[in-house]
C-alpha positions as CSV (number, residue, x, y, z in Angstrom):
1,M,-50.9,-83.4,-1.2
2,Q,-47.6,-81.8,-2.0
3,Y,-44.4,-84.2,-0.6
4,S,-40.8,-84.4,-0.2
5,R,-38.2,-87.1,0.2
6,A,-34.6,-87.8,-0.1
7,W,-32.7,-90.9,0.0
8,A,-29.5,-92.6,-1.5
9,T,-28.4,-96.2,-1.9
10,T,-25.5,-98.3,-3.1
11,Q,-27.9,-101.4,-3.7
12,P,-28.8,-101.8,-7.6
13,E,-32.0,-104.1,-6.0
14,E,-33.0,-101.2,-3.6
15,A,-32.5,-98.3,-6.1
16,E,-35.0,-100.5,-8.4
17,E,-37.3,-100.9,-6.2
18,R,-37.3,-97.3,-4.9
19,L,-37.3,-95.9,-8.5
20,A,-40.4,-98.2,-9.7
21,E,-42.1,-96.2,-7.3
22,M,-41.3,-92.9,-9.5
23,Y,-41.3,-94.7,-13.0
24,G,-43.8,-97.5,-13.9
25,G,-42.1,-100.8,-14.9
26,F,-38.6,-99.8,-13.8
27,R,-35.9,-102.4,-14.2
28,L,-32.1,-101.3,-13.5
29,E,-29.0,-103.5,-14.0
30,T,-25.1,-102.3,-13.5
31,G,-22.4,-103.8,-15.0
32,D,-20.4,-103.3,-11.8
33,P,-22.1,-103.0,-8.2
34,R,-19.1,-102.0,-6.9
35,R,-19.3,-98.8,-8.6
36,F,-22.8,-98.4,-8.3
37,G,-24.7,-95.7,-6.4
38,V,-27.7,-93.3,-6.7
39,S,-29.2,-90.3,-4.4
40,V,-32.1,-89.0,-5.1
41,A,-34.3,-85.6,-4.1
42,E,-37.9,-85.2,-4.8
43,A,-40.8,-83.0,-4.0
44,G,-44.0,-81.7,-5.5
45,D,-47.5,-83.5,-6.1
46,A,-49.4,-86.0,-8.2
47,T,-49.2,-83.6,-11.2
48,V,-46.1,-82.3,-11.0
49,S,-42.7,-83.0,-9.5
50,F,-39.3,-82.4,-9.4
51,A,-36.4,-85.1,-9.0
52,S,-32.5,-84.4,-8.7
53,M,-30.2,-87.4,-9.0
54,E,-26.7,-88.0,-9.0
55,W,-25.5,-91.6,-10.2
56,T,-22.2,-93.4,-9.9
57,G,-21.1,-96.2,-11.8
58,D,-22.5,-97.7,-15.2
59,G,-25.9,-98.8,-16.0
60,H,-29.3,-99.5,-18.1
61,A,-32.6,-98.5,-16.9
62,R,-36.0,-98.8,-18.8
63,T,-39.4,-97.7,-18.1
64,D,-42.9,-99.6,-19.6
65,G,-44.2,-96.3,-19.9
66,N,-45.6,-93.8,-17.8
67,P,-48.8,-91.7,-17.5
68,F,-46.7,-88.2,-17.3
69,F,-44.1,-85.8,-19.8
70,L,-40.9,-85.8,-18.5
71,A,-38.4,-83.1,-18.8
72,G,-34.8,-84.1,-18.1
73,D,-31.8,-81.7,-17.9
74,V,-28.2,-83.9,-18.1
75,Y,-26.0,-81.0,-16.4
76,R,-23.2,-83.3,-15.6
77,G,-22.1,-86.5,-17.5
78,D,-23.6,-88.0,-20.9
79,V,-26.4,-90.3,-20.8
80,S,-28.1,-92.1,-24.1
81,L,-31.7,-92.4,-24.5
82,R,-34.0,-94.5,-26.8
83,S,-37.7,-93.5,-26.8
84,G,-40.4,-93.8,-29.4
85,G,-38.2,-95.4,-31.8
86,E,-35.4,-92.5,-31.6
87,T,-32.1,-93.0,-29.8
88,F,-30.0,-89.7,-28.9
89,D,-27.4,-88.5,-26.2
90,V,-28.2,-86.2,-23.8
91,G,-26.4,-83.5,-22.3
92,G,-28.9,-80.6,-21.9
93,V,-32.3,-80.6,-22.1
94,V,-34.7,-83.0,-23.6
95,L,-38.7,-83.8,-23.0
96,L,-40.0,-87.3,-23.4
97,P,-43.5,-88.6,-24.1
98,P,-45.4,-90.9,-22.1
99,H,-43.5,-93.8,-23.8
100,A,-41.5,-96.3,-22.6
101,V,-38.0,-95.3,-22.0
102,E,-33.9,-97.1,-22.0
103,A,-31.6,-95.2,-20.7
104,R,-27.5,-96.1,-20.7
105,W,-24.8,-94.5,-19.0
106,T,-20.6,-95.5,-18.4
107,R,-19.7,-92.9,-15.9
108,A,-21.1,-91.0,-13.5
109,H,-23.8,-88.5,-14.0
110,R,-26.2,-85.7,-12.5
111,T,-29.9,-85.1,-13.5
112,R,-32.7,-83.0,-13.0
113,A,-35.8,-84.2,-14.3
114,V,-39.4,-82.8,-13.9
115,R,-42.5,-84.9,-14.4
116,V,-46.0,-83.8,-15.4
117,E,-48.8,-85.8,-15.3
118,R,-50.7,-86.2,-19.0
119,S,-53.9,-84.9,-18.0
120,G,-52.6,-82.0,-15.8
121,L,-51.2,-80.5,-19.0
122,L,-54.1,-81.2,-20.9
123,A,-56.1,-79.5,-18.4
124,F,-53.9,-76.3,-18.4
125,A,-53.8,-76.0,-22.3
126,R,-57.4,-76.4,-22.2
127,D,-58.0,-73.7,-19.6
128,H,-55.8,-71.3,-21.4
129,L,-56.8,-72.2,-24.9
130,G,-60.6,-73.6,-25.0
131,S,-61.4,-76.2,-27.2
132,A,-58.2,-75.8,-29.5
133,G,-56.3,-76.9,-26.2
134,G,-58.0,-80.1,-25.8
135,A,-55.3,-81.9,-27.5
136,V,-51.5,-81.2,-27.3
137,T,-49.0,-83.2,-29.6
138,F,-45.1,-82.5,-29.2
139,T,-43.1,-82.4,-32.2
140,A,-39.6,-82.1,-31.1
141,A,-37.7,-83.5,-27.9
142,R,-35.4,-80.6,-27.9
143,P,-36.3,-76.5,-26.6
144,I,-37.1,-74.8,-29.6
145,S,-33.7,-72.8,-29.3
146,P,-30.9,-72.2,-27.0
147,V,-33.0,-69.1,-25.6
148,H,-35.8,-71.1,-24.7
149,E,-33.4,-73.7,-23.0
150,L,-31.9,-71.2,-20.7
151,L,-35.9,-69.8,-20.0
152,W,-36.5,-73.9,-19.1
153,R,-34.0,-74.0,-17.1
154,S,-34.5,-70.5,-15.4
155,A,-38.0,-71.4,-14.5
156,E,-37.3,-74.9,-13.1
157,R,-34.6,-73.8,-10.9
158,H,-36.6,-70.7,-9.4
159,I,-39.4,-73.3,-8.6
160,R,-37.5,-76.2,-7.4
161,E,-34.7,-74.1,-5.0
162,D,-37.3,-71.0,-4.0
163,V,-40.6,-72.9,-3.6
164,A,-40.3,-77.0,-3.5
165,A,-37.1,-76.7,-1.3
166,H,-39.0,-74.6,1.3
167,D,-41.6,-76.9,3.3
168,E,-43.7,-74.1,4.2
169,L,-43.9,-72.4,0.8
170,L,-44.4,-76.2,-0.5
171,H,-47.0,-77.2,1.6
172,N,-48.9,-73.8,0.5
173,D,-51.6,-74.5,-1.9
174,L,-51.6,-71.2,-3.0
175,I,-48.3,-70.7,-4.0
176,W,-47.7,-74.1,-5.3
177,E,-50.4,-74.1,-7.9
178,A,-49.6,-71.0,-9.2
179,A,-46.0,-72.2,-9.3
180,A,-46.8,-75.4,-11.1
181,R,-49.4,-73.8,-13.6
182,H,-46.2,-71.3,-14.2
183,L,-44.1,-74.3,-15.3
184,V,-46.4,-76.0,-17.3
185,G,-46.8,-73.3,-19.1
186,T,-43.0,-73.1,-19.8
187,L,-42.9,-76.6,-21.0
188,L,-45.6,-75.5,-23.4
189,T,-43.7,-72.8,-24.6
190,V,-40.1,-74.3,-25.0
191,F,-40.7,-77.4,-26.4
192,P,-42.2,-77.2,-30.1
193,N,-45.8,-78.6,-29.8
194,S,-49.5,-78.6,-31.3
195,T,-50.3,-75.1,-29.5
196,L,-47.7,-72.6,-30.2
197,G,-49.3,-69.7,-32.2
198,V,-53.0,-70.6,-31.0
199,E,-54.4,-67.5,-29.2
200,P,-56.6,-68.2,-26.3
201,A,-60.1,-68.1,-26.4
202,A,-61.7,-64.1,-26.2
203,D,-63.6,-63.0,-23.2
204,G,-62.7,-65.6,-20.9
205,A,-64.5,-68.3,-22.7
206,H,-61.7,-70.7,-22.3
207,A,-62.8,-71.1,-18.6
208,L,-64.4,-74.3,-19.1
209,P,-67.0,-75.1,-16.1
210,A,-65.5,-77.4,-13.1
211,T,-68.1,-80.3,-14.4
212,I,-66.7,-80.3,-18.1
213,R,-63.1,-80.4,-16.3
214,R,-63.8,-83.4,-14.3
215,A,-65.4,-85.2,-17.0
216,I,-62.4,-84.3,-19.5
217,A,-59.8,-85.8,-16.6
218,F,-61.5,-88.5,-16.1
219,M,-61.8,-89.5,-20.0
220,E,-58.4,-89.2,-19.6
221,E,-57.0,-91.0,-16.9
222,H,-59.1,-93.9,-18.4
223,L,-58.6,-93.6,-22.0
224,S,-57.3,-97.5,-22.3
225,E,-60.4,-98.6,-20.5
226,P,-64.2,-99.0,-21.7
227,I,-66.0,-96.1,-19.9
228,S,-69.4,-95.3,-20.5
229,T,-71.2,-92.3,-20.7
230,A,-72.9,-92.8,-17.2
231,D,-69.3,-93.4,-15.8
232,I,-68.3,-89.8,-16.8
233,A,-71.3,-88.2,-15.8
234,E,-70.9,-89.8,-12.4
235,A,-67.2,-88.4,-12.2
236,A,-68.6,-84.9,-13.5
237,R,-71.3,-85.1,-11.0
238,L,-74.3,-84.8,-13.7
239,S,-76.9,-86.6,-14.8
240,P,-76.2,-88.3,-18.7
241,R,-78.5,-85.8,-19.8
242,G,-77.2,-82.9,-18.1
243,L,-73.4,-83.8,-19.4
244,Q,-74.8,-84.2,-23.1
245,D,-76.3,-81.2,-22.8
246,A,-73.3,-79.4,-21.1
247,F,-70.4,-80.8,-23.9
248,R,-73.1,-79.6,-26.6
249,R,-73.4,-76.2,-25.3
250,M,-69.9,-75.6,-24.5
251,L,-67.9,-77.8,-26.8
252,D,-70.4,-78.3,-29.4
253,R,-69.6,-81.9,-29.1
254,T,-71.2,-84.8,-27.2
255,P,-68.9,-86.5,-24.7
256,T,-68.5,-89.6,-27.1
257,E,-67.3,-87.7,-29.8
258,Q,-64.5,-86.0,-27.2
259,L,-63.6,-89.3,-25.6
260,R,-63.0,-90.2,-29.7
261,L,-60.9,-87.1,-30.3
262,L,-58.7,-87.8,-26.9
263,R,-57.9,-91.5,-28.0
264,L,-57.2,-90.5,-31.9
265,E,-55.0,-87.8,-30.3
266,A,-53.1,-90.6,-27.4
267,A,-52.7,-93.2,-30.9
268,R,-51.0,-90.9,-32.8
269,S,-48.6,-89.6,-30.1
270,D,-47.7,-93.4,-30.0
271,L,-47.7,-93.6,-33.9
272,L,-45.4,-90.4,-34.1
273,N,-42.9,-92.2,-31.5
274,A,-43.4,-96.2,-32.3
275,D,-40.5,-97.7,-34.2
276,P,-42.2,-100.1,-36.9
277,A,-38.7,-102.1,-36.6
278,D,-39.4,-102.4,-33.0
279,G,-42.6,-104.5,-33.7
280,A,-44.9,-101.7,-33.4
281,T,-48.1,-101.7,-35.5
282,V,-51.2,-99.6,-36.4
283,A,-53.3,-102.5,-35.4
284,A,-51.7,-102.8,-32.1
285,I,-51.6,-99.3,-31.3
286,A,-55.3,-98.7,-31.9
287,R,-56.4,-101.7,-29.6
288,R,-54.4,-100.4,-26.9
289,W,-56.5,-97.0,-27.5
290,G,-59.7,-98.9,-27.7
291,F,-60.3,-98.8,-31.2
292,A,-61.3,-102.5,-32.0
293,H,-62.4,-101.9,-35.7
294,G,-59.6,-101.2,-37.9
295,P,-60.9,-99.6,-40.8
296,R,-62.9,-97.7,-38.8
297,F,-60.4,-96.2,-37.1
298,S,-58.3,-95.5,-40.3
299,A,-60.9,-93.7,-41.5
300,A,-61.4,-92.0,-38.4
301,Y,-57.8,-90.6,-38.1
302,R,-57.3,-89.7,-41.6
303,E,-60.4,-87.4,-41.5
304,R,-59.0,-86.1,-38.7
305,Y,-55.3,-85.5,-39.5
306,G,-54.9,-86.0,-43.2
307,E,-53.0,-89.0,-43.2
308,T,-53.4,-92.6,-42.7
309,P,-52.1,-94.3,-39.6
310,R,-49.6,-96.2,-41.6
311,E,-48.2,-92.9,-43.1
312,T,-47.8,-91.6,-39.5
313,L,-45.8,-94.9,-38.2
314,R,-43.9,-94.6,-41.1
315,R,-42.2,-91.4,-40.4
């Protein structure tokens, strides 16, 4: 369901409460509450949403991590960000993965942000690329080139100003779905990731049945939870046997193998973005994604990626 809302406050406590609705585990501090202020305009749905923010004063904000990718554009002023063990000053477009983020600023600035829910992005990649798009890993936070950054800003501005800003278009399901898919496709084109160069499946073979898409979406929403094949089958509206047959026929793997693949990809993303200096460990990341047996996790990881989890973490 699409929505739109706008608000403004000069109270840090109110801002923290409202922003916690947008970003999980949100915390906000300011050195001078008398100069603090923020105004926010937001529109979209649970998968893709736009936010425009104007801040005054100084501040320090952090989140505990979110189930979405965040493409931010600081177009006036500067913000210092830390995510996945990397710190950089932001003036321009940057993509943040679903991890904890810290932000600091010392003066007024304006930002635009697009949130793309992780499972929605993966579903789009699968629909377009088939099984090759079943797991997406972003390899850099900045656009591929200045031209790509302009492409992102153009697509984001068009959908934000020409669609999301108009209630009759925002709430038209056909228009909004097409606009949201266009934006996700642009994101996969603009930022370096593992799907670049992968050709779409021929003859429409990439269009997975709705039952398979429902099953994989359920897996992605519950990756860190102890779900069973029966749980997945129920979400897909199939019997357990029907689920097994469908996965074998369409993806040449079992639902359990698909779940393990998704969890390995999630673990790899965490390892690539973690910093051992912050206390991140292979064991903790493995447990987060359901791998209780360390040696088996390491063996499966090395078989898929050609390196050990520890080697990935130390990059």
